[in-house]
Every structure is written in C-alpha cells, then in structure tokens.
N, C-alpha and C positions, 0 to 999 in steps of 0.2 A: 715445550712440546706443541706440536700442531693440534688444533682442535679436530675432533673426529668429523669426517665428512658427513653431511646430512644425506639421508636417503633421497633418491630421486623421486620426483612426482610419479604417480602411477601413469602408465602410458595412455590410459583412457580418461584421465582426469578432465582434460579439456572437453571431451565429448559429454561426460557426465555434467559438467558445468553448463554447457549449452542446453542440455536436456532440462536441467533444473531451471534454467532461465526461461525456456518456453513454457514449462509447467507453471512458473510463477506468473507470467503474463496471462496465461489461461485462467488461473485461479483468480487473479485480480478482475478480469473481465466477467467471469461468472459471478464473483462476489458483487460486482456492480449490478449485474442482472438480478441477483437475489434482493439487493437493497432497493433498487428502483421499482421492482415488482411487489414491494411491501411484504416480502416473505421473511424478513429478518427475525421475526419472533414466532415463526410458524412451528418451531419445536421449542416449547417452553423450558425443557430440561437440556442439560449438556453433560457429556458429549453424545448421549443417546437422544432419541426422538420418541417421546412418550414411552421411555423405558426400552426401546428397541434399537438394535444396531442400525437397521434401515429406517423404516417409517411405517406406521400403521396405514392400512388401506380403508378402514371403516371406523365410524364413531364408536362402535362396540369394542373394537380392539384398543382404541385410544382410551376408552373409559376405564380400562383395567389399571391404568397408571394414575398416580396422584397429579401428574402434570395436566390432566384433563380438567382439573378444578381451576387451573390458572387460565387456560385458554382452550376453547373447543377446537377440534381438529379441522384443518383445511388441507386435505390431502394434496390438492393441486399446487399448494405452496410448500407443504412440508418436505416434499422430495427435493425441492430446490435447495432448501437450507441444509439438508443432510448430505446431498451430493457435494455441496460446497465444502462441508466438513471432511468428506472423503478425500476430495482433491487436496485440501490443506494437509491432511494426514499423510498422503502419499508424498507431497512435497517435503514434509518434515523428515520422512525417511530418506529421501534423496539428499537433502542438505546434511543430515547426520552422516551419510556415507561420505560426502565430500569432506566434512570436518575430520572424520577418522583418517581418510587418506592423506589429507594435508597435515594433520597433527603428528604424523609419523616423523616429520622433519624436526620436531621439537622434543626435548628431553621430557619424558613422562607426559607427552601431549595426548596420546591415545588414552592413557589412564584417566586423565582429567576429563576428557570428553565423555568417556563411558560413565564415570562417576556422576557427572552432571545429568546425563541422560537417565540413569537409574533413579536418581532422586526425583526427577520430573515425572517419570513413569509411575513411581510409587504415589505421587501426589494425586494422580487422577482418580484411583478408586477411593482414596480418602475423601476427596471432594464429593464423589457420588454418594458416599455414606453420610454426608452432612458434616464431616469433620473439617470445616473450612479453615480454621486456624492452623491446624497441623498440615493441611494440604498446602496452604500458602507458604508456610515456613519451609517445606521441602522444595517447592518451586523456586522460592527466592534463593535458597542455598545453591540449587543447581545453576541458576543464573549467575550468582556471585562467583562460582568456580570458573565459569567460562569467561566472564569479564575480567577477573583477576589474571587469568592465564594470558588473555590477549594483551592486557596492559603490561604485564611483566615481560612479554616477548618484545624485544627492543625495536626491531625494524618492521616496516609495513610490508608484508609479503602475503602469499596465498594462505599460509598457515593461520596468520592472524585474521585475514579476511574471512576464511571459512568458519573459524570458531565464532567470530562476531555474527556471521550470518545465522549460525545455529542459535546463538543467544537471541537474535531478533525473531526467529521462528518460534522459540519457546514463549517469548513475550507476546507474539501475535496470538498464540493459543490462549494465553490469559486474557488478552483483549477480546478475543472471540467469545470466551466464556462470559466476561463482564458485559459484552454487548447484549447477551440474552438475559443474564441475571439482573442487570441494571436497566433493563427495558429501553434499549436503544438510546442510552445517554449520549448526547451529542459529542462531548469531549472524547468519549471512548470510541464512537463511530469514526470520528475524524482521525484519532490516533491509530485506529486499525488500518485506515487507508494509508496514512503516512508510513506506518510500519511495513506495509506491503510494498510501498514504493522504495523504502530504504533497502529492503531485502532484494528487490529487483535490481537496484543500483549496485549493490555489493556483488551480485551474481554477474552482472554485465562486466564489471571491473575484473572479477576473477576469471570469467570465460576468455576475455581478450588477453589477459596476462598469461594464462595457461596456453593459449593458442600461439602467442608470441608473434604478432604481426605488427611491429611498430611502424608509425609514420614519422619519418625523420624530416624535420623542417627547421630551418634556421630561426624562424620567428616563433618556434614552439613555446618558449618561456612566456612571452607576452601574450600569445594566444590563449595559453592555459589560464591566465588571469581573467581574460574575457569570458572564457568558458565557466570558470568558477562562479563569477558574478551572475552569469546567465542561469547556472544551476540553482543558485540561491533564490533568484527571482522565480524560477519555475516551481521550486518546492513551496515557496510562499503562496503562489497561485493555486497549486494543488491542494494545499491546506485550506485555502479559502473555498475552493470548490467542494471539498469534503464538508466544510462547515455549512455551506449552502444546502447540500444534500441532507445532512444530519438534522438540520432545522427546518426542512421542507420549505425552503425559501426560493426554489427555482422559478416558481410562478408568482412570486410576490408582486411583480409589476403588471400582472395580468395573465389570464389563462388562455391566450390565443389571439391571433390577429383579428378575428371577427369580433372579439369582445371589447378590446381596449387598444389604444395606441401604446403598445408596451415595449417597443424598441424602435429607435434608440432612446425614446423617452420612456418614462416609467409611470404607469397609471395616468397617461396623457399629460404628464408634467416633466419638465427637464430636471427639476430638483424637488421631488415630493418630500413630505414630512418623513424624517428618519430618526430612529432611536438607536444610536450606536452603543450606548451604555448597556441597554438590555440585550441588544442583538449580539454583543460580544462578551456577555457574562459567561465564563467558562464552566463554572461549578454552581449547580443549583440543588445539591443534596441528592440523596438516594431515596428511591421509592416512587418516583414520578414516572408515569408511563409516557414516553416521549413519542410514541407512534402517532404520526400525523402532525406533530409539532405542538408546542405550547406557547409560542411567541405571538404577539399581536402583529398587525399589519406593518406598523412603522418599524418595528424591530426587524422583521423579515426583509423589508425594503432596504434597510441599512446594510444587511448582509449581502443582498443581491447587488446593490450599488457598489459596495467595496470590491466585490468580485469583478464587476464590469470595469471599474477604473483601473484596478491592478492588471486586468487582462490587456488593456491598452498599453500600459507601461511595458509589460513583459513582451507583447507582440512587437512593439517598436524596437526594443532592445535586441531581441533575437533576429529581427530583420537586419538591424545594423551589424550584428555579429556575422550574419550570413554574407552581407556585402563585403565585409572585411575579409572573410575567408575566400570569397570568389576571386580575389586578386592574388591569392597565394597559389603556388604551383602544386598541382595534385589535389586541391581541395574543392574544386568546382562541383564534384558530385555530392560531397557532404553539404556544401552551401545550398545547392539546389534542393536537396532533400529537406533541409531545414526550412527553406522558404515554403515549400509545398505543405509541410506539416503545420506550420504556423497558420497559413491561410486556411487550411482545412479545419484546424481546431477552432479558429474564429468563426468560420461558417457554421460549424456544428453547434457552437454556443448560441449563435443567433437563431438557428433553426429550433433549438430546444425551447427558446422563449416564444417564437412566432407560432410554432406548431403545438404548443402546450405539452412539451416534454414527451415526445414519442419514445417508447422504450428502446427501440433499435438505435435511434439517434443519440439518446442519452448514454447508452453503453458504448457507442463509438466515440463519444466525447471523452470517456474514460480511457479508451484505447489510444486516442490521440495524445493524451498526457503521458501514457506509457511510452509511446513512440518517440516523443520529444526527449523524454528522460534517457531513452536508449541512445539517441544521437549524441547528447551532451556528454554522458558518462563514457561512451565508446571513445570519443575524441580525447577526453582526459586520460583514459587508460592507454591509448596508443601513441599519442604525441610525445616526441622526445627530440631534443636538440642534437645536432651532429656532434660526435666525440672529436 
C-alpha cells in the first residue's frame, strides 16, 4: 500500500517564517543593547520584574517585592530588560505557530508539540513559586519530547527544522532565566548568544526552503563545503565575541585612542602578558556576581587577543570565499555583499576598541555578525546542483 500523502504546508508558512526571522534579528540586536548598556540584571526576578508583568516606576513600587532586597530599582534599565523578555515571548509564540503548522506533516506531530509546550508552560509558575526542581523536571521533559521527535523523523525537512527551532527557543528561555539567577555567568551569557544565533540560522534555512527559490549551480557541491567551513569559523568567532562581552574584555587593551596605543597593539605592546588558562576557564561555580567581570588584566587581554587573531583568520577566509564566488555565474551579488559585510565588521570591531565601545557601534557589530550568518546560511539553503 502507498503511504498516505503528507498535508501540504500552510500557504502562509513562508511569510510567517520570514516574520519570525525578522523578529529574531530584532530580539538579538535589542538583547545586545540590553547587555552592552549593563541592564542584564536590572530585573532580579524572572519572568516578572519586581513581581510585575511590566516594571515598577518608583522605588516604592519595587520595595513591595522581595527582589528589591537583591538589587535596588534602576527604572531606566529595568524597562530594557523587560521589553527584551516581551520580544522573546512574542518570538516564542511565533515559533510555536510554525512548529504546529509544520508538525502536521508528521504522524502525531501536533500532539507532541502541544504536549511539550504544556509541560514548559506548567514549569514557569512552579519556578516562580520556588519549586525549582519540579520546574526543571517539567522543562527538561518538554525539551526531550521535541528532541526525540526530531531525531525520530528520518529526513531533514521543515517539520524537523521547525520543531528543533522550538526546542532552541525553550532552551533560550532557560538560559535567559539562568542569566539572571546566576548573575551574568559568562558561560550562560555566551550560550544565550549562540542559542539566539542558532535559532536565527534555523529560521533562515526554513524561510528559504519554504519560499523555494533555489540557486542552481554546477559547482554547488564544492561551494557548499567552502560555505560550511566558513560557517564553522564564523560561529567560532561569534562565540569568542560573546566570551569577550560576557567577561567585559572588550577594552582589555585600553579604553580609547587618547589613553593607550590599543590597536593594532594592545596596551602599547605587540604581545602583552596573557593568561589563557584563567581567561578561558568556562566554569567557576555558582553564586558569584559577574557584573563588571571578575578576571584580572592578563586574563582579559588573552580573551581579547584570541578574538582579534581569530577575526583575521575568519576575515581572510571569507574574502577568499568571496573571490571564489565572484568567478561563478550569478554569484557576483552575493560575493560583493560578503566583501562589504566582512570589511564593515572589521571596521566596527576596530572602532569599538579605538572609541572605547560606543553603544551604537557595539550593537552594530552584533548586527554585522547576524548579517554574515544570514548570507552563509542563505547560500547553504538555496544552492543545489543541476539534476
């Protein structure tokens, strides 16, 4: 007997995917704004802010909640953190919608997505009541349902991608919670950034696949290997950038051009003293307040120098990839875009150091990473060899 035909994708699935993609990019950039403006701990509780759905306006309002004993209210920062949570919550609803629409193509797919979502929803009030063990158990169970479903589905398609994206969103919520409760622990902050980039990449892939605009190229198989290597290098550099930010190492080589010779040298030296062991110790226990950083100068310099050296490797590789694409038919536009983005990203990185991390430039530097990721994943999703 023939297998039953799978339901067609919803006619607006591709539009919803592109909308979710734009929302993800916006949330990433606003999250960078929150982090770089030192507002990451401005709401000591989660998911509320001093017990409120929004945020308190005065110290008197904040004093009514136990969170005020942890941290006094800074209302000019609290709104940033809570608005970021609102954006993340709306994005979660959007991704859940995509997962439900795509899971219709799988046997009991919708049931599995709903079951996982209900478990995660029940975990939130348990966490707010202080029942952390029970809350974690429910959240982990929800994640397990989604991951097992995606692993059991044999081929890589939009159903699997949408369910994996929902699993990433749920894990992102957990990381957001741990960012607050573990006081900006660097491994969590970096993981939160990588999770956001992973979610963005999955949505880029899904949006292009649902739109169905392939680029047919005889050299596609070989070019895809180049793109995969470039993507791995880019992800490594994004992780290092997250580690720089989480450990407050962006200005480790000096606080501005007027203060020190801080680029291309570091603290006026080509190779200053560096401590890579301390700088890249990933786990330091729980209970330490990492706001402002806890590492000494040599450790922060090691992180900054690693980020700089890897940036050179990544930039040269992506420029070589761009030169390779420029010689291929129909790829000059993508090649030119890649060159412009690489040069812009390098320039923004240098300006961050020379101008002592201006907020606008630092946020744009995060945006540059998002744009580069978009180009590489877009090409991987669209390239195919002629049949």
